[in-house]
CHARMM internal coordinates of N, CA and C (Angstrom, degrees):
IC EDIT
DIST 1 N 1 CA 1.4521
DIST 1 CA 1 C 1.5174
ANGL 1 N 1 CA 1 C 109.61
DIST 1 C 2 N 1.3017
ANGL 1 CA 1 C 2 N 116.10
DIHE 1 N 1 CA 1 C 2 N 133.40
DIST 2 N 2 CA 1.4572
ANGL 1 C 2 N 2 CA 120.96
DIHE 1 CA 1 C 2 N 2 CA 175.92
DIST 2 CA 2 C 1.5098
ANGL 2 N 2 CA 2 C 110.00
DIHE 1 C 2 N 2 CA 2 C -89.40
DIST 2 C 3 N 1.3224
ANGL 2 CA 2 C 3 N 115.83
DIHE 2 N 2 CA 2 C 3 N 144.00
DIST 3 N 3 CA 1.4648
ANGL 2 C 3 N 3 CA 117.47
DIHE 2 CA 2 C 3 N 3 CA 177.05
DIST 3 CA 3 C 1.5194
ANGL 3 N 3 CA 3 C 109.57
DIHE 2 C 3 N 3 CA 3 C -80.21
DIST 3 C 4 N 1.3210
ANGL 3 CA 3 C 4 N 115.49
DIHE 3 N 3 CA 3 C 4 N 139.82
DIST 4 N 4 CA 1.4533
ANGL 3 C 4 N 4 CA 122.37
DIHE 3 CA 3 C 4 N 4 CA 178.78
DIST 4 CA 4 C 1.5271
ANGL 4 N 4 CA 4 C 107.62
DIHE 3 C 4 N 4 CA 4 C -84.25
DIST 4 C 5 N 1.3137
ANGL 4 CA 4 C 5 N 117.72
DIHE 4 N 4 CA 4 C 5 N 111.80
DIST 5 N 5 CA 1.4598
ANGL 4 C 5 N 5 CA 122.70
DIHE 4 CA 4 C 5 N 5 CA -175.93
DIST 5 CA 5 C 1.5284
ANGL 5 N 5 CA 5 C 112.61
DIHE 4 C 5 N 5 CA 5 C -64.41
DIST 5 C 6 N 1.3223
ANGL 5 CA 5 C 6 N 117.95
DIHE 5 N 5 CA 5 C 6 N -15.25
DIST 6 N 6 CA 1.4662
ANGL 5 C 6 N 6 CA 121.55
DIHE 5 CA 5 C 6 N 6 CA -177.75
DIST 6 CA 6 C 1.5247
ANGL 6 N 6 CA 6 C 113.22
DIHE 5 C 6 N 6 CA 6 C -93.80
DIST 6 C 7 N 1.3179
ANGL 6 CA 6 C 7 N 118.21
DIHE 6 N 6 CA 6 C 7 N -14.29
DIST 7 N 7 CA 1.4603
ANGL 6 C 7 N 7 CA 120.40
DIHE 6 CA 6 C 7 N 7 CA -175.33
DIST 7 CA 7 C 1.5215
ANGL 7 N 7 CA 7 C 109.66
DIHE 6 C 7 N 7 CA 7 C -116.89
DIST 7 C 8 N 1.3253
ANGL 7 CA 7 C 8 N 116.22
DIHE 7 N 7 CA 7 C 8 N 101.29
DIST 8 N 8 CA 1.4602
ANGL 7 C 8 N 8 CA 121.99
DIHE 7 CA 7 C 8 N 8 CA 177.99
DIST 8 CA 8 C 1.5260
ANGL 8 N 8 CA 8 C 108.63
DIHE 7 C 8 N 8 CA 8 C -78.55
DIST 8 C 9 N 1.3160
ANGL 8 CA 8 C 9 N 116.79
DIHE 8 N 8 CA 8 C 9 N 149.13
DIST 9 N 9 CA 1.4560
ANGL 8 C 9 N 9 CA 121.65
DIHE 8 CA 8 C 9 N 9 CA -177.75
DIST 9 CA 9 C 1.5245
ANGL 9 N 9 CA 9 C 110.03
DIHE 8 C 9 N 9 CA 9 C -146.87
DIST 9 C 10 N 1.3312
ANGL 9 CA 9 C 10 N 115.93
DIHE 9 N 9 CA 9 C 10 N 145.03
DIST 10 N 10 CA 1.4598
ANGL 9 C 10 N 10 CA 119.88
DIHE 9 CA 9 C 10 N 10 CA 175.78
DIST 10 CA 10 C 1.5279
ANGL 10 N 10 CA 10 C 111.35
DIHE 9 C 10 N 10 CA 10 C -130.44
DIST 10 C 11 N 1.3233
ANGL 10 CA 10 C 11 N 117.16
DIHE 10 N 10 CA 10 C 11 N 16.13
DIST 11 N 11 CA 1.4648
ANGL 10 C 11 N 11 CA 121.98
DIHE 10 CA 10 C 11 N 11 CA -179.24
DIST 11 CA 11 C 1.5318
ANGL 11 N 11 CA 11 C 107.84
DIHE 10 C 11 N 11 CA 11 C -92.42
DIST 11 C 12 N 1.3119
ANGL 11 CA 11 C 12 N 115.28
DIHE 11 N 11 CA 11 C 12 N 86.09
DIST 12 N 12 CA 1.4655
ANGL 11 C 12 N 12 CA 121.40
DIHE 11 CA 11 C 12 N 12 CA -171.19
DIST 12 CA 12 C 1.5196
ANGL 12 N 12 CA 12 C 114.20
DIHE 11 C 12 N 12 CA 12 C -66.18
DIST 12 C 13 N 1.3345
ANGL 12 CA 12 C 13 N 118.41
DIHE 12 N 12 CA 12 C 13 N -16.45
DIST 13 N 13 CA 1.4641
ANGL 12 C 13 N 13 CA 119.15
DIHE 12 CA 12 C 13 N 13 CA 179.91
DIST 13 CA 13 C 1.5315
ANGL 13 N 13 CA 13 C 112.54
DIHE 12 C 13 N 13 CA 13 C -96.22
DIST 13 C 14 N 1.3234
ANGL 13 CA 13 C 14 N 118.05
DIHE 13 N 13 CA 13 C 14 N 14.13
DIST 14 N 14 CA 1.4722
ANGL 13 C 14 N 14 CA 122.64
DIHE 13 CA 13 C 14 N 14 CA 175.94
DIST 14 CA 14 C 1.5299
ANGL 14 N 14 CA 14 C 109.05
DIHE 13 C 14 N 14 CA 14 C -93.11
DIST 14 C 15 N 1.3291
ANGL 14 CA 14 C 15 N 116.82
DIHE 14 N 14 CA 14 C 15 N 141.68
DIST 15 N 15 CA 1.4657
ANGL 14 C 15 N 15 CA 119.75
DIHE 14 CA 14 C 15 N 15 CA 179.97
DIST 15 CA 15 C 1.5221
ANGL 15 N 15 CA 15 C 112.62
DIHE 14 C 15 N 15 CA 15 C -63.72
DIST 15 C 16 N 1.3200
ANGL 15 CA 15 C 16 N 117.82
DIHE 15 N 15 CA 15 C 16 N -20.81
DIST 16 N 16 CA 1.4661
ANGL 15 C 16 N 16 CA 121.29
DIHE 15 CA 15 C 16 N 16 CA -178.40
DIST 16 CA 16 C 1.5291
ANGL 16 N 16 CA 16 C 113.23
DIHE 15 C 16 N 16 CA 16 C -91.88
DIST 16 C 17 N 1.3197
ANGL 16 CA 16 C 17 N 117.90
DIHE 16 N 16 CA 16 C 17 N -1.21
DIST 17 N 17 CA 1.4676
ANGL 16 C 17 N 17 CA 121.79
DIHE 16 CA 16 C 17 N 17 CA -179.44
DIST 17 CA 17 C 1.5206
ANGL 17 N 17 CA 17 C 110.75
DIHE 16 C 17 N 17 CA 17 C -77.16
DIST 17 C 18 N 1.3389
ANGL 17 CA 17 C 18 N 116.24
DIHE 17 N 17 CA 17 C 18 N 131.34
DIST 18 N 18 CA 1.4695
ANGL 17 C 18 N 18 CA 121.16
DIHE 17 CA 17 C 18 N 18 CA 175.31
DIST 18 CA 18 C 1.5176
ANGL 18 N 18 CA 18 C 108.63
DIHE 17 C 18 N 18 CA 18 C -152.07
DIST 18 C 19 N 1.3288
ANGL 18 CA 18 C 19 N 116.63
DIHE 18 N 18 CA 18 C 19 N 108.74
DIST 19 N 19 CA 1.4692
ANGL 18 C 19 N 19 CA 122.06
DIHE 18 CA 18 C 19 N 19 CA 174.43
DIST 19 CA 19 C 1.5320
ANGL 19 N 19 CA 19 C 112.99
DIHE 18 C 19 N 19 CA 19 C 53.36
DIST 19 C 20 N 1.3297
ANGL 19 CA 19 C 20 N 116.96
DIHE 19 N 19 CA 19 C 20 N 47.89
DIST 20 N 20 CA 1.4728
ANGL 19 C 20 N 20 CA 124.17
DIHE 19 CA 19 C 20 N 20 CA 178.19
DIST 20 CA 20 C 1.5230
ANGL 20 N 20 CA 20 C 114.52
DIHE 19 C 20 N 20 CA 20 C 71.01
DIST 20 C 21 N 1.3285
ANGL 20 CA 20 C 21 N 117.66
DIHE 20 N 20 CA 20 C 21 N 18.45
DIST 21 N 21 CA 1.4581
ANGL 20 C 21 N 21 CA 121.81
DIHE 20 CA 20 C 21 N 21 CA 176.44
DIST 21 CA 21 C 1.5143
ANGL 21 N 21 CA 21 C 110.18
DIHE 20 C 21 N 21 CA 21 C -130.40
DIST 21 C 22 N 1.3236
ANGL 21 CA 21 C 22 N 115.58
DIHE 21 N 21 CA 21 C 22 N 158.30
DIST 22 N 22 CA 1.4609
ANGL 21 C 22 N 22 CA 121.94
DIHE 21 CA 21 C 22 N 22 CA 176.21
DIST 22 CA 22 C 1.5276
ANGL 22 N 22 CA 22 C 108.47
DIHE 21 C 22 N 22 CA 22 C -93.86
DIST 22 C 23 N 1.3345
ANGL 22 CA 22 C 23 N 116.85
DIHE 22 N 22 CA 22 C 23 N 129.41
DIST 23 N 23 CA 1.4592
ANGL 22 C 23 N 23 CA 120.73
DIHE 22 CA 22 C 23 N 23 CA 179.62
DIST 23 CA 23 C 1.5297
ANGL 23 N 23 CA 23 C 112.67
DIHE 22 C 23 N 23 CA 23 C -100.78
DIST 23 C 24 N 1.3294
ANGL 23 CA 23 C 24 N 116.85
DIHE 23 N 23 CA 23 C 24 N 5.05
DIST 24 N 24 CA 1.4691
ANGL 23 C 24 N 24 CA 119.97
DIHE 23 CA 23 C 24 N 24 CA 178.26
DIST 24 CA 24 C 1.5336
ANGL 24 N 24 CA 24 C 109.44
DIHE 23 C 24 N 24 CA 24 C -65.93
DIST 24 C 25 N 1.3119
ANGL 24 CA 24 C 25 N 115.50
DIHE 24 N 24 CA 24 C 25 N 143.84
DIST 25 N 25 CA 1.4649
ANGL 24 C 25 N 25 CA 120.29
DIHE 24 CA 24 C 25 N 25 CA 178.73
DIST 25 CA 25 C 1.5255
ANGL 25 N 25 CA 25 C 111.43
DIHE 24 C 25 N 25 CA 25 C -62.10
DIST 25 C 26 N 1.3276
ANGL 25 CA 25 C 26 N 115.71
DIHE 25 N 25 CA 25 C 26 N -35.43
DIST 26 N 26 CA 1.4736
ANGL 25 C 26 N 26 CA 122.15
DIHE 25 CA 25 C 26 N 26 CA 175.72
DIST 26 CA 26 C 1.5156
ANGL 26 N 26 CA 26 C 107.63
DIHE 25 C 26 N 26 CA 26 C -153.30
DIST 26 C 27 N 1.3138
ANGL 26 CA 26 C 27 N 117.52
DIHE 26 N 26 CA 26 C 27 N 160.07
DIST 27 N 27 CA 1.4644
ANGL 26 C 27 N 27 CA 120.84
DIHE 26 CA 26 C 27 N 27 CA 178.27
DIST 27 CA 27 C 1.5208
ANGL 27 N 27 CA 27 C 109.31
DIHE 26 C 27 N 27 CA 27 C -124.37
DIST 27 C 28 N 1.3201
ANGL 27 CA 27 C 28 N 115.04
DIHE 27 N 27 CA 27 C 28 N 157.13
DIST 28 N 28 CA 1.4592
ANGL 27 C 28 N 28 CA 121.81
DIHE 27 CA 27 C 28 N 28 CA 175.12
DIST 28 CA 28 C 1.5190
ANGL 28 N 28 CA 28 C 107.91
DIHE 27 C 28 N 28 CA 28 C -129.20
DIST 28 C 29 N 1.3213
ANGL 28 CA 28 C 29 N 115.70
DIHE 28 N 28 CA 28 C 29 N 126.98
DIST 29 N 29 CA 1.4631
ANGL 28 C 29 N 29 CA 122.01
DIHE 28 CA 28 C 29 N 29 CA 177.77
DIST 29 CA 29 C 1.5250
ANGL 29 N 29 CA 29 C 107.24
DIHE 28 C 29 N 29 CA 29 C -119.16
DIST 29 C 30 N 1.3316
ANGL 29 CA 29 C 30 N 116.68
DIHE 29 N 29 CA 29 C 30 N 128.19
DIST 30 N 30 CA 1.4643
ANGL 29 C 30 N 30 CA 121.84
DIHE 29 CA 29 C 30 N 30 CA -178.99
DIST 30 CA 30 C 1.5205
ANGL 30 N 30 CA 30 C 110.73
DIHE 29 C 30 N 30 CA 30 C -119.48
DIST 30 C 31 N 1.3333
ANGL 30 CA 30 C 31 N 114.86
DIHE 30 N 30 CA 30 C 31 N 168.39
DIST 31 N 31 CA 1.4590
ANGL 30 C 31 N 31 CA 121.34
DIHE 30 CA 30 C 31 N 31 CA 172.63
DIST 31 CA 31 C 1.5180
ANGL 31 N 31 CA 31 C 108.70
DIHE 30 C 31 N 31 CA 31 C -73.87
DIST 31 C 32 N 1.3023
ANGL 31 CA 31 C 32 N 116.01
DIHE 31 N 31 CA 31 C 32 N 140.15
DIST 32 N 32 CA 1.4595
ANGL 31 C 32 N 32 CA 119.74
DIHE 31 CA 31 C 32 N 32 CA -179.39
DIST 32 CA 32 C 1.5304
ANGL 32 N 32 CA 32 C 111.81
DIHE 31 C 32 N 32 CA 32 C -89.52
DIST 32 C 33 N 1.3286
ANGL 32 CA 32 C 33 N 117.12
DIHE 32 N 32 CA 32 C 33 N -31.85
DIST 33 N 33 CA 1.4752
ANGL 32 C 33 N 33 CA 120.73
DIHE 32 CA 32 C 33 N 33 CA -174.51
DIST 33 CA 33 C 1.5178
ANGL 33 N 33 CA 33 C 111.43
DIHE 32 C 33 N 33 CA 33 C -129.78
DIST 33 C 34 N 1.2907
ANGL 33 CA 33 C 34 N 119.31
DIHE 33 N 33 CA 33 C 34 N 67.25
DIST 34 N 34 CA 1.4594
ANGL 33 C 34 N 34 CA 120.24
DIHE 33 CA 33 C 34 N 34 CA 177.17
DIST 34 CA 34 C 1.5148
ANGL 34 N 34 CA 34 C 112.83
DIHE 33 C 34 N 34 CA 34 C 107.55
DIST 34 C 35 N 1.3311
ANGL 34 CA 34 C 35 N 115.68
DIHE 34 N 34 CA 34 C 35 N -154.62
DIST 35 N 35 CA 1.4623
ANGL 34 C 35 N 35 CA 119.42
DIHE 34 CA 34 C 35 N 35 CA -171.40
DIST 35 CA 35 C 1.5206
ANGL 35 N 35 CA 35 C 114.25
DIHE 34 C 35 N 35 CA 35 C -96.12
DIST 35 C 36 N 1.3426
ANGL 35 CA 35 C 36 N 119.36
DIHE 35 N 35 CA 35 C 36 N -16.63
DIST 36 N 36 CA 1.4576
ANGL 35 C 36 N 36 CA 121.64
DIHE 35 CA 35 C 36 N 36 CA -179.57
DIST 36 CA 36 C 1.5221
ANGL 36 N 36 CA 36 C 110.67
DIHE 35 C 36 N 36 CA 36 C -126.21
DIST 36 C 37 N 1.3316
ANGL 36 CA 36 C 37 N 115.73
DIHE 36 N 36 CA 36 C 37 N 143.53
DIST 37 N 37 CA 1.4649
ANGL 36 C 37 N 37 CA 121.49
DIHE 36 CA 36 C 37 N 37 CA 175.93
DIST 37 CA 37 C 1.5208
ANGL 37 N 37 CA 37 C 108.38
DIHE 36 C 37 N 37 CA 37 C -119.14
DIST 37 C 38 N 1.3155
ANGL 37 CA 37 C 38 N 116.20
DIHE 37 N 37 CA 37 C 38 N 139.13
DIST 38 N 38 CA 1.4556
ANGL 37 C 38 N 38 CA 121.10
DIHE 37 CA 37 C 38 N 38 CA 177.90
DIST 38 CA 38 C 1.5229
ANGL 38 N 38 CA 38 C 112.58
DIHE 37 C 38 N 38 CA 38 C -109.20
DIST 38 C 39 N 1.3349
ANGL 38 CA 38 C 39 N 116.99
DIHE 38 N 38 CA 38 C 39 N -17.50
DIST 39 N 39 CA 1.4594
ANGL 38 C 39 N 39 CA 122.15
DIHE 38 CA 38 C 39 N 39 CA 178.92
DIST 39 CA 39 C 1.5291
ANGL 39 N 39 CA 39 C 109.24
DIHE 38 C 39 N 39 CA 39 C -140.90
DIST 39 C 40 N 1.3142
ANGL 39 CA 39 C 40 N 116.35
DIHE 39 N 39 CA 39 C 40 N 164.60
DIST 40 N 40 CA 1.4682
ANGL 39 C 40 N 40 CA 119.61
DIHE 39 CA 39 C 40 N 40 CA 177.75
DIST 40 CA 40 C 1.5257
ANGL 40 N 40 CA 40 C 111.71
DIHE 39 C 40 N 40 CA 40 C -65.16
DIST 40 C 41 N 1.3405
ANGL 40 CA 40 C 41 N 117.24
DIHE 40 N 40 CA 40 C 41 N -25.45
DIST 41 N 41 CA 1.4684
ANGL 40 C 41 N 41 CA 120.54
DIHE 40 CA 40 C 41 N 41 CA 176.96
DIST 41 CA 41 C 1.5196
ANGL 41 N 41 CA 41 C 112.72
DIHE 40 C 41 N 41 CA 41 C -64.35
DIST 41 C 42 N 1.3102
ANGL 41 CA 41 C 42 N 116.93
DIHE 41 N 41 CA 41 C 42 N -18.57
DIST 42 N 42 CA 1.4628
ANGL 41 C 42 N 42 CA 121.71
DIHE 41 CA 41 C 42 N 42 CA -178.75
DIST 42 CA 42 C 1.5256
ANGL 42 N 42 CA 42 C 112.32
DIHE 41 C 42 N 42 CA 42 C -95.45
DIST 42 C 43 N 1.3274
ANGL 42 CA 42 C 43 N 116.82
DIHE 42 N 42 CA 42 C 43 N 11.44
DIST 43 N 43 CA 1.4609
ANGL 42 C 43 N 43 CA 121.41
DIHE 42 CA 42 C 43 N 43 CA 178.53
DIST 43 CA 43 C 1.5237
ANGL 43 N 43 CA 43 C 109.67
DIHE 42 C 43 N 43 CA 43 C -117.20
DIST 43 C 44 N 1.3248
ANGL 43 CA 43 C 44 N 115.85
DIHE 43 N 43 CA 43 C 44 N 165.72
DIST 44 N 44 CA 1.4568
ANGL 43 C 44 N 44 CA 121.11
DIHE 43 CA 43 C 44 N 44 CA -179.96
DIST 44 CA 44 C 1.5325
ANGL 44 N 44 CA 44 C 108.72
DIHE 43 C 44 N 44 CA 44 C -144.53
DIST 44 C 45 N 1.3345
ANGL 44 CA 44 C 45 N 116.17
DIHE 44 N 44 CA 44 C 45 N 137.01
DIST 45 N 45 CA 1.4621
ANGL 44 C 45 N 45 CA 121.04
DIHE 44 CA 44 C 45 N 45 CA 176.71
DIST 45 CA 45 C 1.5273
ANGL 45 N 45 CA 45 C 108.25
DIHE 44 C 45 N 45 CA 45 C -82.92
DIST 45 C 46 N 1.3088
ANGL 45 CA 45 C 46 N 116.68
DIHE 45 N 45 CA 45 C 46 N 108.45
DIST 46 N 46 CA 1.4608
ANGL 45 C 46 N 46 CA 121.90
DIHE 45 CA 45 C 46 N 46 CA -178.67
DIST 46 CA 46 C 1.5328
ANGL 46 N 46 CA 46 C 110.67
DIHE 45 C 46 N 46 CA 46 C -72.52
DIST 46 C 47 N 1.3189
ANGL 46 CA 46 C 47 N 117.51
DIHE 46 N 46 CA 46 C 47 N -22.78
DIST 47 N 47 CA 1.4599
ANGL 46 C 47 N 47 CA 122.90
DIHE 46 CA 46 C 47 N 47 CA -178.60
DIST 47 CA 47 C 1.5244
ANGL 47 N 47 CA 47 C 112.20
DIHE 46 C 47 N 47 CA 47 C -71.31
DIST 47 C 48 N 1.3240
ANGL 47 CA 47 C 48 N 117.81
DIHE 47 N 47 CA 47 C 48 N -23.02
DIST 48 N 48 CA 1.4675
ANGL 47 C 48 N 48 CA 122.33
DIHE 47 CA 47 C 48 N 48 CA -177.07
DIST 48 CA 48 C 1.5211
ANGL 48 N 48 CA 48 C 112.08
DIHE 47 C 48 N 48 CA 48 C -52.10
DIST 48 C 49 N 1.3198
ANGL 48 CA 48 C 49 N 115.82
DIHE 48 N 48 CA 48 C 49 N 130.31
DIST 49 N 49 CA 1.4667
ANGL 48 C 49 N 49 CA 122.77
DIHE 48 CA 48 C 49 N 49 CA 172.92
DIST 49 CA 49 C 1.5219
ANGL 49 N 49 CA 49 C 106.74
DIHE 48 C 49 N 49 CA 49 C -134.73
DIST 49 C 50 N 1.3437
ANGL 49 CA 49 C 50 N 117.87
DIHE 49 N 49 CA 49 C 50 N 124.65
DIST 50 N 50 CA 1.4744
ANGL 49 C 50 N 50 CA 119.42
DIHE 49 CA 49 C 50 N 50 CA -178.47
DIST 50 CA 50 C 1.5308
ANGL 50 N 50 CA 50 C 111.70
DIHE 49 C 50 N 50 CA 50 C -69.16
DIST 50 C 51 N 1.3310
ANGL 50 CA 50 C 51 N 115.07
DIHE 50 N 50 CA 50 C 51 N 146.48
DIST 51 N 51 CA 1.4610
ANGL 50 C 51 N 51 CA 120.25
DIHE 50 CA 50 C 51 N 51 CA 174.34
DIST 51 CA 51 C 1.5170
ANGL 51 N 51 CA 51 C 109.25
DIHE 50 C 51 N 51 CA 51 C -69.42
DIST 51 C 52 N 1.3033
ANGL 51 CA 51 C 52 N 116.47
DIHE 51 N 51 CA 51 C 52 N 147.15
DIST 52 N 52 CA 1.4544
ANGL 51 C 52 N 52 CA 121.61
DIHE 51 CA 51 C 52 N 52 CA 174.24
DIST 52 CA 52 C 1.5168
ANGL 52 N 52 CA 52 C 106.91
DIHE 51 C 52 N 52 CA 52 C -88.98
DIST 52 C 53 N 1.3272
ANGL 52 CA 52 C 53 N 117.19
DIHE 52 N 52 CA 52 C 53 N 104.08
DIST 53 N 53 CA 1.4500
ANGL 52 C 53 N 53 CA 122.12
DIHE 52 CA 52 C 53 N 53 CA -174.39
DIST 53 CA 53 C 1.5241
ANGL 53 N 53 CA 53 C 113.49
DIHE 52 C 53 N 53 CA 53 C -92.79
DIST 53 C 54 N 1.2901
ANGL 53 CA 53 C 54 N 117.18
DIHE 53 N 53 CA 53 C 54 N 23.98
DIST 54 N 54 CA 1.4697
ANGL 53 C 54 N 54 CA 119.70
DIHE 53 CA 53 C 54 N 54 CA -179.85
DIST 54 CA 54 C 1.4911
ANGL 54 N 54 CA 54 C 111.77
DIHE 53 C 54 N 54 CA 54 C -73.71
END
COOR INIT
IC SEED 1 N 1 CA 1 C
IC BUILD
């Protein structure tokens, strides 16, 4: 997977995290609480997948 130079990331437990970048081919961000968001806290990255640390 190549890192996307345009999408910075700091979620180290995501399978797409690599050296502070997102390696996902594309990302999806949705509203967390209804149809409108006023802050980043009200959004959620739907692309996030936790690493399997077993």
